[in-house]
C-alpha positions in Angstrom: -6.0 -24.9 -5.0 -4.9 -26.7 -1.9 -8.3 -26.4 -0.4 -9.6 -28.6 -3.2 -7.2 -31.5 -2.5 -8.5 -34.6 -0.7 -8.2 -34.9 3.1 -5.5 -37.6 3.0 -3.0 -35.2 1.3 -1.6 -34.0 4.6 -0.7 -37.5 5.7 0.8 -38.3 2.2 2.8 -35.1 2.2 4.1 -35.8 5.7 5.3 -39.3 4.6 6.9 -38.1 1.4 8.7 -35.2 3.3 9.8 -37.8 5.9 11.3 -39.9 3.1 13.0 -37.0 1.5 14.4 -35.7 4.8 15.7 -39.2 5.5 17.4 -39.6 2.1 18.9 -36.1 2.3 20.3 -36.7 5.8 22.1 -39.8 4.5 23.3 -37.7 1.6 24.8 -35.1 3.8 26.3 -37.6 6.1 27.7 -40.0 3.5 27.5 -38.8 -0.2 30.5 -36.5 0.2 28.3 -34.3 2.4 26.1 -33.5 -0.6 22.4 -32.9 -0.7 20.4 -34.9 -3.1 16.8 -33.9 -2.4 17.2 -30.4 -3.9 19.6 -28.9 -6.3 20.5 -25.4 -5.2 23.7 -26.5 -3.4 24.6 -29.0 -6.2 24.2 -26.3 -8.8 26.4 -24.0 -6.8 29.1 -26.7 -6.3 29.0 -27.3 -10.1 29.7 -23.6 -10.7 32.6 -23.5 -8.2 34.0 -26.8 -9.5 35.3 -25.0 -12.6 37.7 -23.0 -10.4 39.6 -26.1 -9.3 38.7 -28.2 -12.4 38.2 -31.9 -11.9 36.6 -33.8 -14.7 35.3 -36.5 -12.4 33.9 -34.1 -9.9 32.2 -32.0 -12.7 30.8 -35.2 -14.3 29.5 -36.3 -10.9 27.7 -33.0 -10.2 26.2 -32.8 -13.7 25.0 -36.4 -13.2 23.2 -35.6 -10.0 21.5 -32.6 -11.6 20.5 -34.5 -14.7 19.3 -37.5 -12.6 16.9 -35.2 -10.7 15.7 -33.9 -14.0 15.2 -37.4 -15.3 13.2 -38.4 -12.2 11.0 -35.4 -12.7 10.5 -36.2 -16.4 9.4 -39.7 -15.5 6.8 -38.3 -13.1 5.7 -35.9 -15.8 5.2 -38.7 -18.3 3.3 -40.9 -15.9 1.1 -38.3 -14.1 -1.3 -36.0 -15.9 -4.7 -34.5 -15.4 -5.9 -31.6 -13.3 -7.2 -33.6 -10.4 -5.6 -35.8 -7.7 -7.1 -39.3 -7.7 -5.7 -42.4 -6.1 -4.7 -45.0 -8.7 -3.7 -42.5 -11.4 -0.2 -43.9 -11.7 0.8 -42.5 -8.3 1.5 -46.1 -7.2 3.7 -46.6 -10.3 5.6 -43.5 -9.5 6.1 -44.5 -5.9 7.2 -48.0 -6.9 9.8 -46.5 -9.3 11.0 -44.3 -6.5 11.4 -47.3 -4.3 13.3 -49.2 -7.0 15.6 -46.2 -7.6 16.5 -46.1 -3.8 17.2 -49.9 -3.8 19.5 -49.5 -6.8 21.1 -46.5 -5.2 21.9 -48.6 -2.1 23.4 -51.4 -4.2 25.7 -49.0 -6.1 26.8 -47.2 -2.9 27.5 -50.5 -1.2 29.7 -51.3 -4.2 31.6 -48.1 -3.7 30.2 -46.5 -6.8 29.0 -42.8 -6.9 26.4 -43.9 -9.5 24.3 -44.5 -6.4 24.0 -40.8 -5.9 22.4 -40.5 -9.4 19.7 -43.0 -8.5 19.0 -41.3 -5.1 18.7 -37.9 -6.9 16.4 -39.4 -9.6 14.2 -40.8 -6.8 13.9 -37.3 -5.2 13.2 -35.7 -8.5 10.5 -38.1 -9.2 8.9 -37.6 -5.8 9.1 -33.8 -6.0 7.4 -33.8 -9.4 4.8 -36.2 -8.1 3.4 -33.6 -5.7 3.2 -30.8 -8.3 1.2 -32.3 -11.1 -2.3 -31.9 -9.8 -4.7 -29.0 -9.2 -2.0 -26.4 -9.9 -0.7 -26.9 -6.4 2.9 -26.0 -5.8 3.7 -28.5 -3.0 7.4 -29.5 -2.6 8.2 -32.4 -0.4 11.9 -32.8 -1.0 12.9 -29.4 0.3 11.4 -26.8 2.6 12.7 -23.4 1.4 9.6 -22.6 -0.5 7.4 -24.0 2.3 9.0 -21.7 4.9 8.7 -18.8 2.4 5.0 -19.3 1.8 4.3 -19.9 5.5 6.1 -16.6 6.3 4.0 -14.8 3.7 0.9 -16.2 5.2 1.9 -15.1 8.7 2.8 -11.6 7.4 -0.7 -11.4 5.8 -2.3 -12.5 9.1 -0.5 -9.7 10.9 -1.9 -7.3 8.4 -5.4 -8.5 9.2 -6.1 -11.0 6.5 -7.6 -14.4 7.2 -5.3 -17.4 7.6 -5.8 -20.3 5.3 -5.8 -22.9 8.0 -5.8 -25.9 5.6 -2.7 -24.5 3.7 -0.9 -23.7 7.0 -1.6 -27.2 8.3 -0.2 -28.8 5.1 3.0 -26.7 5.3 3.5 -27.6 9.0 3.0 -31.3 8.1 5.7 -31.0 5.4 8.2 -29.2 7.6 7.6 -31.6 10.5 8.0 -34.6 8.2 11.2 -33.3 6.6 12.9 -32.5 9.9 11.7 -35.8 11.4 13.1 -37.7 8.4 16.4 -36.0 8.9 16.5 -36.9 12.5 15.6 -40.6 11.9 18.0 -40.7 9.0 20.9 -39.5 11.1 20.1 -41.9 13.9 19.8 -44.9 11.7 22.8 -44.0 9.6 24.9 -43.8 12.7 23.9 -47.4 13.5 23.5 -49.0 10.1 25.4 -46.8 7.7 24.2 -47.0 4.1 21.9 -49.9 4.9 19.7 -47.3 6.5 18.5 -46.5 3.0 16.3 -49.6 3.2 13.9 -47.6 5.4 12.9 -44.9 2.8 13.1 -47.4 0.0 10.6 -49.6 1.7 8.5 -46.8 3.1 7.6 -45.3 -0.4 6.9 -48.7 -1.9 3.1 -49.0 -2.4 1.5 -52.2 -1.1 0.8 -54.9 -3.6 -2.8 -55.6 -4.4 
C-alpha cells in the first residue's frame, strides 16, 4: 500500500514525526515526566495508580487516554476515503492539531494539567491522520511499530527477499524525524520552557489560502 502513496508523503511523515517527537520531549521533561504522543506508558501508569490510589492522579491519566481517543475520533470523522489527496480535510485536521497545542500551552502556563489533555488530543488526531488512507499503517507519534516493521524487513532481506526500498525510506524518515524532534524539543525547552510548544503548534498549522 505504501508504494501507492504520493511522493510527498515521506516529507510529510518526517514533519509530523518531528512535531510528535518535539511534543513528547516536552511532555517527558515537564508533564510530570509523562509521554503524551503514545499511550502504552500512560495505560501502565493508570494500572499501577490503583495500588497507591489517588483520585486526582487516576482522573488525570484517564483524561490523557480519553483525550488521545477523542483526537483520533475527530480525525476519523473528518477524514474518509481510500486514497490520499491534498485538500481532503487534512488541512482542517492539521489546523485543529495546531489549535489543540496552542490551548495546551495556555492551560499549562496557567498551571492546569488540562493542558496535558489537549496535547494528547493533538497527538491522537495526528496519529489517526496518517492511518486513514490506502490501508497504510503509518504511525508518526511513536516509533515502536516502525522499528518492528523495519526489523522484519531487514530479517527478510537476510533471508534473501527483496527490500521494499520505498517502505524502508519512509520508516527511516519517520525515525529520523521523531528523534530530531525530541532533540530540538529538549534544546528549546531548556531555553524557553513551555513556550517551546509554540514551535510544534506553528509548524503543523497549514498556511492560509
